[in-house]
N, C-alpha and C positions, 0 to 999 in steps of 0.2 A: 183841929187836926185834919190831915188829908185823908180822903176816903180811898180805900184800896179798890182798884178796878177788879171786876169779876170777868174771868176769861174761861170759856169752855173750849177745849181742844176737841175737834171733830176729826177723827183719824180713820183713814182708809186701811182696812185690814182684809181687803179682797185677796183672792188667790193670786192675782197678778203681782202682788207685792213680793212673792217668794217663788213663783214659778221658774223652773229651769228651762231655757236659759234667760228668758226676757225679764224675769224678776231680779236678775243680778246686774250690777252695774259697777263701773270703775269709780268707787265712792271717793277716792283720794286723788284721782287723776294721775296715778302712778302705775304704769304698766308692769312694774316689777312686783307689785303686791297683788294678792288674789282679790278678785271681785267678791263683793258681799251682796246679800239681798237688800232690796230697797227697805224692807221692814227692819232689818238690822240697823240700817242708817237712821231710820225714823225713830226707832226705840232709843238709840244712843242720843240723838238730838233732843228728844223729849226728856230723857233722864237728866241731861245736863241743864236744860232750860228750866224745868220745874224746880230743881234744887237751887239754881241761881236766883230765881225770883220767888222763892217759897215764902219769904217774909214780907213781900211787897204786893202780892196778888192773891185774890181768892181764885182757886183753880179747880177745874173738874175736867172729865174726859168722857166722850162718847165714841164708841167704836161702830163703824159701819162696814160690813154687817156685824152682827153679834158673833161671839166666839162659838155659839151653837150652830151657826150657819154651815151648810154642807156644800160640797162641790157637786151640785146637781143642777139640772136644767128645769127647775121648778121654784116655787115660792120659798122653799127651805134655803135657797141660796141668797135670799133677800131679807132674811129675818134681822130686825134691829130690836134690841132690848128696849122696853118701855121706859126704863130709868137709866141714867148715866152709869157707865162702868165704875166711875169714881165720882160721887156727888160733889157739887161745888162746895168748897170749904177753904178756910184759911189754913196755912201750914200743912198743905195737902200733898206734898211731893212724894212721900213714901207710899201713900195710898194709891196715888196715880200710877206709879211705876209697878206696884204689885198687881194692879188691875190689867196690865198689858200682857199679851203673849211675850215670852222672852225673846231676846235678840237672835237666838239660834233655835227658835222653836220649830217643831216639825210642822210640815205643811198642813196637817189635818186641822190645826187651830187657825190656819190662815187660808180659809176657803170661802168661796161665795162671790157674789156680784158686787156692784158698786151702788148701794142704795143711799146715795149722799143726801137726797131730800129728806128721807126718814131720819137720818142722823142729825141734820140741821134742826128738824122739828123737835127732837128730844132735847137738844141743847137750848133751843129757844124757850121751851117750857121751863127748863131749869133756871135760865137767866131771868125770866119774867118774875120769878120769886126771889131774885138775888137782892142783897142789901143795896141801899141807895148808893149810887156811884156809877162810873162808866162801865158799860157792858160790851163785851166783844166775843166773837167766835173766831177761831183760827181753823180753817178747813184745809186739811192736807190730803192730797190725792195723787194717784199716778195715772189716772185715766178719766174717761167720760162717764157720766152718771147713767145708770140704767135702773132696772127694778122699779119701773113706774107702778103705781098702785092701780088696781083694776084694769090691767091690760086686756085687749081682746083675745090674746092667746100667748103661749109661752114664747113664741118667736118675738113678739113685740116686747115682752117683758125684758128680754136680754139684748135684742138686736136693734132696739130703738132708743135714742137718747131721751132721757127723762126731762121734758120741757118744763116740769114744775120746779126745777131747782132754782132758776133765777128769780121767779116770782116769790118763792119762799124767802130767799135772801133779801129781796127788796122789801117784803113785808116786815121782816125783822128790822131792817134799817129804819123803816118808818116808825118802829116802836122804840128806836134808840139803840138797837143792838146791831153793831157794825160787824162785817165779816171780812177778815183778811184771808186771801186765797193763796195757797202754796201748792205748786205743782212739782212733781218729782220727774225731772228729765223729760219734759213735754216737748215734743217736736212739732214743727209746722207741717203736718202731713194729714191726709184724709184717709180714714180707715177703709178697709175693703168691705164690700157687701157680701160677707160670707157668714155662715152659721158658726160663730166662734165665741159667743158670749160678750162680744165687744160691739157697742152701737155702730151700726152700718153708716158708711159715707159721712163720717163725722170728723171734724177737725177739732180735736180736744183743746189745742192751743187757743183757737178762737172762742170756744165755749168758756174756757176759764177766764179769758179776757172779759167776756160779757158778764160772767159771774162776779168778777172783781168790781166791775162798775155797779152792778146791782147791789153788791154788799156795802157800798158806801165809802170805802177807803181804798180806791184804786191807786196804784203807783203812777207817778207822772211819766209821760212818755208813751211810746207805742205799746210797750209790754205792761199791762195793767196788773197782772198777778206776779207773785214771786216765784220764778221758775228756777228751781235749784239744779245745779249741774254737778255738785259734789257734796 
């Protein structure tokens, strides 16, 4: 018999996924319909996907930051739960969807920074104990990672890119856990050097390209990650 692959979804639930106006986007490329939040689109995509592959994959989900994270300029914005929001399991679609903030959830549940490295580490730990078979992570984000551990100050916690993300993905790939990288409407621009909770002077597009290479399953061509436009 074939062995079902084990897949951990590592999902960005930072405040930027719902912030007005930048958290909204033209999800269907139709100017006549209202824009929705990026989280609304991600929730819908996850709901469809996990149900479609429910009988073919062992699935689980990690949220970064945790639902308990706050919209603050301190460590509470970077909290990630020690365990997956939905543990890795077969026939797990319903549990995964129930573990997510709803598609129209209020912004208080969608707050915090982008501690992607911490999210990957939780997923890697879960996959290390997975049944025999292929193991993957699917990282979905709308921005550059911050919330580095043990920063020199709060400014560095939020305004500096977390350089530990790529080595974490590369170490996972060396263990046999590959990472697919999905970006939500990532543009080829360099961020401003301002105190705004976004890593300064950072080209997220380039960072996600590098992350996709480190993850071990880059796309062919110049664009190595999956950059969604709708």
